[in-house]
C-alpha positions as CSV (number, residue, x, y, z in Angstrom):
1,X,15.9,17.3,-2.7
2,X,16.4,15.5,-6.0
3,X,18.4,12.2,-6.0
4,X,20.8,13.4,-8.6
5,X,21.7,16.5,-6.6
6,X,22.4,14.3,-3.5
7,X,24.6,11.9,-5.5
8,X,26.5,14.8,-7.0
9,X,27.2,16.3,-3.5
10,X,28.3,12.9,-2.2
11,X,30.8,12.5,-5.1
12,X,32.3,15.8,-4.3
13,X,33.1,15.0,-0.7
14,X,36.2,13.0,0.1
15,X,34.3,10.8,2.5
16,X,30.7,10.3,1.2
17,X,29.7,8.7,4.5
18,X,30.6,11.4,6.8
19,X,28.2,12.2,9.6
20,X,26.7,15.1,7.6
21,X,25.5,12.8,4.8
22,X,24.7,9.7,6.8
23,X,21.4,11.1,7.9
24,X,20.2,12.5,4.5
25,X,16.8,11.2,3.7
26,X,16.2,10.0,0.2
27,X,12.4,10.3,-0.1
28,X,12.3,8.8,-3.6
29,X,12.6,5.3,-2.1
30,X,9.7,6.0,0.3
31,X,7.5,7.1,-2.6
32,X,8.2,3.9,-4.5
33,X,7.4,1.8,-1.4
34,X,4.0,3.5,-1.0
35,X,3.0,2.9,-4.6
36,X,1.0,-0.2,-5.4
37,X,2.1,-2.5,-8.2
38,X,0.3,-2.2,-11.5
39,X,-2.9,-4.2,-11.4
40,X,-3.4,-3.9,-7.6
41,X,-5.3,-1.5,-5.3
42,X,-3.9,-0.9,-1.8
43,X,-6.5,-1.3,1.0
44,X,-6.3,-1.2,4.8
45,X,-8.0,-4.2,6.3
46,X,-8.8,-4.8,9.9
47,X,-10.4,-3.2,12.9
48,X,-9.5,0.2,14.4
49,X,-5.9,0.2,15.5
50,X,-5.1,-3.1,13.9
51,X,-5.2,-2.2,10.2
52,X,-2.9,-4.0,7.7
53,X,-2.1,-2.8,4.2
54,X,-3.0,-5.4,1.6
55,X,-2.8,-5.3,-2.2
56,X,-6.1,-6.2,-3.7
57,X,-5.9,-7.4,-7.4
58,X,-8.0,-5.1,-9.5
59,X,-9.5,-8.1,-11.4
60,X,-11.3,-9.1,-8.1
61,X,-13.0,-5.7,-7.5
62,X,-16.2,-6.8,-9.2
63,X,-16.4,-10.2,-7.3
64,X,-19.6,-10.3,-5.2
65,X,-17.7,-11.0,-2.0
66,X,-15.4,-8.0,-2.5
67,X,-18.3,-5.8,-3.5
68,X,-20.1,-6.7,-0.3
69,X,-17.0,-5.8,1.7
70,X,-16.8,-2.5,-0.1
71,X,-20.4,-1.8,0.8
72,X,-19.7,-2.7,4.4
73,X,-16.8,-0.2,4.3
74,X,-19.1,2.5,2.9
75,X,-21.6,1.9,5.7
76,X,-18.8,2.0,8.3
77,X,-16.7,4.9,7.1
78,X,-18.8,6.6,4.5
79,X,-17.9,7.5,0.9
80,X,-15.7,10.4,1.9
81,X,-12.8,8.3,3.2
82,X,-9.4,10.0,3.2
83,X,-6.3,8.1,2.2
84,X,-6.4,4.4,1.6
85,X,-9.7,2.6,1.4
86,X,-10.4,0.9,4.8
87,X,-12.3,-2.4,5.0
88,X,-13.5,-3.4,8.5
89,X,-12.8,-7.1,8.3
90,X,-10.2,-9.6,9.8
91,X,-7.0,-9.2,7.7
92,X,-6.0,-12.9,7.8
93,X,-9.5,-14.0,6.8
94,X,-9.5,-11.4,4.0
95,X,-6.2,-12.7,2.6
96,X,-7.5,-16.3,2.6
97,X,-10.7,-15.2,0.8
98,X,-8.8,-13.2,-1.8
99,X,-6.4,-16.2,-2.4
100,X,-9.4,-18.5,-2.8
101,X,-11.2,-16.1,-5.2
102,X,-8.0,-15.7,-7.2
103,X,-7.7,-19.5,-7.6
104,X,-11.3,-19.7,-8.6
105,X,-10.9,-17.0,-11.3
106,X,-7.8,-18.8,-12.7
107,X,-9.7,-22.0,-13.2
């Protein structure tokens, strides 16, 4: 359902927060949450069952360390992955490395 239709229906009602409208899902917000910011690629990092969504800056994709992790991912999951790219690596360590590489590139 489009957001403008929902808002129009809510304006017509005397009490827009009646039980019938309190549970209306506005999927537009969910889509915006799932999208990555411009200049970033969302990846899932971690081991099976403990995956964390991390935004990887696109400028770091060609860094040798990131390339080696992408190759590891291809060996582990293959090139036919569905959904977000999965990287089998410790998420906290990955964040520290990405932060270090980002500082290195800025210098």
